[in-house]
NUSEDO-304147 format. One record per residue (C-alpha): residue number from 0; residue in three letters; y, z, x. Coordinates in Angstrom, 3 decimals. Layout:
<nodes>
+-----+--------+----------+----------+----------+
! num ! residu !       c2 !       c3 !       c1 !
+-----+--------+----------+----------+----------+
! NUM !    ALA !        Y !        Z !        X !
...
+-----+--------+----------+----------+----------+
</nodes>
This chain:
<nodes>
+-----+--------+----------+----------+----------+
! num ! residu !       c2 !       c3 !       c1 !
+-----+--------+----------+----------+----------+
!   0 !    MET !   13.306 !  -20.546 !   31.187 !
!   1 !    LEU !   10.285 !  -18.715 !   32.584 !
!   2 !    LYS !   12.203 !  -15.430 !   32.636 !
!   3 !    LYS !   13.297 !  -15.937 !   29.035 !
!   4 !    ASN !    9.707 !  -16.570 !   27.985 !
!   5 !    SER !    8.458 !  -13.425 !   29.717 !
!   6 !    GLU !   11.192 !  -11.385 !   28.045 !
!   7 !    ILE !   10.297 !  -12.854 !   24.656 !
!   8 !    GLU !    6.616 !  -12.162 !   25.382 !
!   9 !    LYS !    7.552 !   -8.522 !   26.010 !
!  10 !    LEU !    9.335 !   -8.388 !   22.635 !
!  11 !    LEU !    6.363 !  -10.086 !   20.964 !
!  12 !    SER !    4.000 !   -7.571 !   22.528 !
!  13 !    LEU !    6.062 !   -4.700 !   21.123 !
!  14 !    LEU !    6.138 !   -6.377 !   17.706 !
!  15 !    LYS !    2.350 !   -6.827 !   17.747 !
!  16 !    GLU !    1.893 !   -3.158 !   18.577 !
!  17 !    LYS !    4.230 !   -2.177 !   15.744 !
!  18 !    HIS !    2.451 !   -4.584 !   13.374 !
!  19 !    LYS !   -0.891 !   -2.914 !   14.153 !
!  20 !    LEU !    0.554 !    0.551 !   13.516 !
!  21 !    LEU !    2.108 !   -0.565 !   10.223 !
!  22 !    ASN !   -1.280 !   -1.865 !    9.078 !
!  23 !    GLU !   -2.806 !    1.516 !    9.943 !
!  24 !    ILE !   -0.082 !    3.276 !    7.960 !
!  25 !    LEU !   -0.772 !    1.015 !    4.978 !
!  26 !    GLU !   -4.485 !    1.890 !    5.162 !
!  27 !    ILE !   -3.680 !    5.606 !    5.341 !
!  28 !    THR !   -1.267 !    5.296 !    2.415 !
!  29 !    ASN !   -3.941 !    3.575 !    0.315 !
!  30 !    LEU !   -6.383 !    6.329 !    1.270 !
!  31 !    GLN !   -3.775 !    8.865 !    0.166 !
!  32 !    THR !   -3.718 !    7.209 !   -3.248 !
!  33 !    LYS !   -7.476 !    7.643 !   -3.555 !
!  34 !    ILE !   -7.298 !   11.296 !   -2.501 !
!  35 !    ILE !   -4.402 !   12.018 !   -4.854 !
!  36 !    LYS !   -6.254 !   10.469 !   -7.792 !
!  37 !    GLU !   -9.312 !   12.582 !   -6.942 !
!  38 !    GLN !   -6.997 !   15.612 !   -6.607 !
!  39 !    LYS !   -8.362 !   16.545 !   -3.184 !
!  40 !    TYR !   -5.012 !   17.779 !   -1.938 !
!  41 !    ASP !   -6.520 !   19.762 !    0.933 !
!  42 !    ARG !   -7.290 !   16.465 !    2.734 !
!  43 !    LEU !   -3.816 !   15.078 !    2.047 !
!  44 !    ASN !   -2.121 !   17.119 !    4.767 !
!  45 !    ASN !   -4.361 !   15.619 !    7.487 !
!  46 !    LEU !   -3.456 !   12.119 !    6.331 !
!  47 !    ILE !    0.241 !   12.949 !    6.322 !
!  48 !    ASN !   -0.011 !   14.235 !    9.897 !
!  49 !    SER !   -1.918 !   11.134 !   10.948 !
!  50 !    LYS !    0.738 !    8.949 !    9.382 !
!  51 !    GLN !    3.505 !   10.903 !   11.094 !
!  52 !    LEU !    1.915 !   10.284 !   14.505 !
!  53 !    ARG !    1.999 !    6.554 !   13.856 !
!  54 !    ILE !    5.586 !    6.718 !   12.620 !
!  55 !    ASP !    6.575 !    8.503 !   15.833 !
!  56 !    LYS !    4.878 !    5.758 !   17.859 !
!  57 !    ILE !    6.753 !    3.123 !   15.842 !
!  58 !    ASN !   10.044 !    4.904 !   16.531 !
!  59 !    SER !    9.255 !    4.797 !   20.237 !
!  60 !    ILE !    8.404 !    1.081 !   20.021 !
!  61 !    ASP !   11.617 !    0.398 !   18.114 !
!  62 !    SER !   13.603 !    2.179 !   20.783 !
!  63 !    ARG !   11.988 !    0.130 !   23.569 !
!  64 !    PHE !   12.404 !   -3.066 !   21.542 !
!  65 !    ASN !   16.095 !   -2.405 !   20.916 !
!  66 !    LYS !   16.681 !   -1.656 !   24.589 !
!  67 !    ALA !   14.880 !   -4.849 !   25.694 !
!  68 !    PHE !   16.650 !   -6.944 !   23.078 !
!  69 !    GLU !   20.038 !   -5.514 !   24.047 !
!  70 !    ASN !   19.348 !   -6.504 !   27.660 !
!  71 !    ILE !   18.508 !  -10.053 !   26.522 !
!  72 !    ARG !   21.641 !  -10.213 !   24.366 !
!  73 !    GLN !   23.870 !   -9.168 !   27.237 !
!  74 !    GLU !   22.180 !  -11.348 !   29.846 !
!  75 !    TYR !   22.214 !  -14.527 !   27.749 !
!  76 !    ASN !   25.338 !  -13.742 !   25.698 !
!  77 !    ILE !   23.681 !  -14.169 !   22.296 !
!  78 !    GLU !   23.774 !  -12.333 !   18.974 !
!  79 !    GLU !   20.412 !  -13.358 !   17.482 !
!  80 !    ILE !   17.060 !  -13.989 !   19.140 !
!  81 !    TYR !   16.930 !  -17.420 !   17.539 !
!  82 !    GLU !   19.876 !  -18.558 !   19.667 !
!  83 !    LEU !   17.636 !  -18.541 !   22.749 !
!  84 !    ASP !   16.059 !  -21.759 !   23.910 !
!  85 !    VAL !   12.581 !  -20.429 !   24.710 !
!  86 !    GLY !   10.367 !  -22.893 !   22.954 !
!  87 !    ASN !    9.642 !  -23.203 !   19.313 !
!  88 !    GLU !    6.202 !  -21.593 !   19.510 !
!  89 !    ASN !    7.453 !  -18.169 !   20.617 !
!  90 !    LEU !   10.215 !  -18.135 !   18.025 !
!  91 !    ILE !    7.719 !  -19.079 !   15.318 !
!  92 !    LYS !    5.456 !  -16.188 !   16.400 !
!  93 !    PHE !    8.449 !  -13.867 !   16.463 !
!  94 !    LYS !    9.568 !  -14.892 !   12.991 !
!  95 !    LYS !    6.032 !  -14.691 !   11.546 !
!  96 !    LEU !    5.487 !  -11.197 !   12.945 !
!  97 !    THR !    8.785 !   -9.909 !   11.598 !
!  98 !    GLU !    8.075 !  -11.392 !    8.154 !
!  99 !    ASP !    4.557 !   -9.892 !    8.134 !
! 100 !    MET !    5.915 !   -6.493 !    9.108 !
! 101 !    TYR !    8.542 !   -6.680 !    6.386 !
! 102 !    ASN !    5.823 !   -7.461 !    3.823 !
! 103 !    ILE !    3.657 !   -4.585 !    5.057 !
! 104 !    MET !    6.600 !   -2.168 !    4.880 !
! 105 !    THR !    7.293 !   -3.348 !    1.329 !
! 106 !    GLN !    3.665 !   -2.692 !    0.384 !
! 107 !    ILE !    3.787 !    0.749 !    1.988 !
! 108 !    HIS !    6.959 !    1.544 !    0.055 !
! 109 !    GLN !    5.405 !    0.468 !   -3.258 !
! 110 !    VAL !    2.228 !    2.497 !   -2.690 !
! 111 !    GLU !    4.261 !    5.535 !   -1.588 !
! 112 !    LYS !    6.390 !    5.264 !   -4.716 !
! 113 !    LYS !    3.261 !    5.135 !   -6.890 !
! 114 !    ASN !    1.775 !    8.119 !   -5.025 !
! 115 !    ASN !    4.956 !   10.121 !   -5.561 !
! 116 !    GLU !    4.859 !    9.362 !   -9.293 !
! 117 !    ILE !    1.237 !   10.546 !   -9.535 !
! 118 !    ILE !    2.015 !   13.725 !   -7.595 !
! 119 !    GLN !    5.089 !   14.364 !   -9.746 !
! 120 !    LYS !    2.990 !   14.095 !  -12.923 !
! 121 !    ASP !    0.377 !   16.460 !  -11.489 !
! 122 !    TYR !    3.136 !   18.857 !  -10.459 !
! 123 !    GLU !    4.585 !   18.863 !  -13.979 !
! 124 !    LEU !    1.122 !   19.583 !  -15.445 !
! 125 !    VAL !    0.559 !   22.480 !  -13.046 !
! 126 !    LYS !    4.054 !   23.785 !  -13.752 !
! 127 !    ALA !    3.385 !   23.719 !  -17.506 !
! 128 !    LYS !    0.035 !   25.495 !  -17.060 !
! 129 !    LEU !    1.632 !   28.190 !  -14.909 !
! 130 !    LYS !    4.352 !   28.696 !  -17.491 !
! 131 !    GLN !    1.715 !   29.044 !  -20.204 !
! 132 !    ILE !   -0.270 !   31.532 !  -18.106 !
! 133 !    LYS !    2.862 !   33.560 !  -17.389 !
! 134 !    LYS !    3.714 !   33.643 !  -21.087 !
! 135 !    GLY !    0.156 !   34.702 !  -21.967 !
! 136 !    LYS !    0.248 !   37.416 !  -19.331 !
! 137 !    GLN !    3.560 !   38.681 !  -20.695 !
! 138 !    VAL !    2.205 !   38.800 !  -24.261 !
! 139 !    THR !   -0.916 !   40.612 !  -23.093 !
! 140 !    SER !    1.050 !   43.188 !  -21.114 !
! 141 !    ASN !    3.371 !   43.827 !  -24.074 !
! 142 !    TYR !    0.475 !   44.193 !  -26.469 !
! 143 !    TYR !   -1.475 !   46.647 !  -24.350 !
! 144 !    ARG !    1.518 !   48.643 !  -23.139 !
! 145 !    ILE !    0.931 !   52.394 !  -23.183 !
! 146 !    PRO !    3.872 !   54.247 !  -24.613 !
! 147 !    VAL !    5.524 !   56.457 !  -22.036 !
! 148 !    GLN !    6.616 !   59.252 !  -24.336 !
! 149 !    ILE !    4.786 !   60.572 !  -27.281 !
! 150 !    GLU !    7.252 !   63.191 !  -28.454 !
! 151 !    GLY !   10.950 !   62.762 !  -29.076 !
! 152 !    TYR !   13.324 !   64.413 !  -26.652 !
! 153 !    PHE !   16.023 !   65.223 !  -29.130 !
! 154 !    ILE !   13.935 !   67.190 !  -31.552 !
! 155 !    ASP !   14.303 !   70.963 !  -31.144 !
! 156 !    LYS !   11.152 !   72.969 !  -31.070 !
! 157 !    LYS !   10.906 !   76.312 !  -32.721 !
! 158 !    LYS !   10.311 !   79.176 !  -30.447 !
+-----+--------+----------+----------+----------+
</nodes>
């Protein structure tokens, strides 16, 4: 029983670490929204890189979690963590953390979706402006074009 509890504590520790990182990602994503609305796109790249670092850490945590959980599954011949008899308190913590993380990931997804919509609208506006500028440039160049030849080539000149 003591070994099971320590193994569950290890899983809980990994979940807590992941939970913290997900909260940081949510904060960064909300900050991205603010920056996008202010159209300060030069700062956006730094936030994306910061978010990517946290995502990489989460991937590492997930890998360690899966490895530890697989060891528990094989050792105790179970399919789900809830099949273990480790005390109700640890399972309640485990379940609460996983539910909280799911909610945070849902929030991140919703904010990301909203950010993408805002960026898409801005992109379409910029695209339309560039098209208008290109058209104006074309009209201007056609209007001010200097004719290449002044005389006709097929007209004979008297000698």
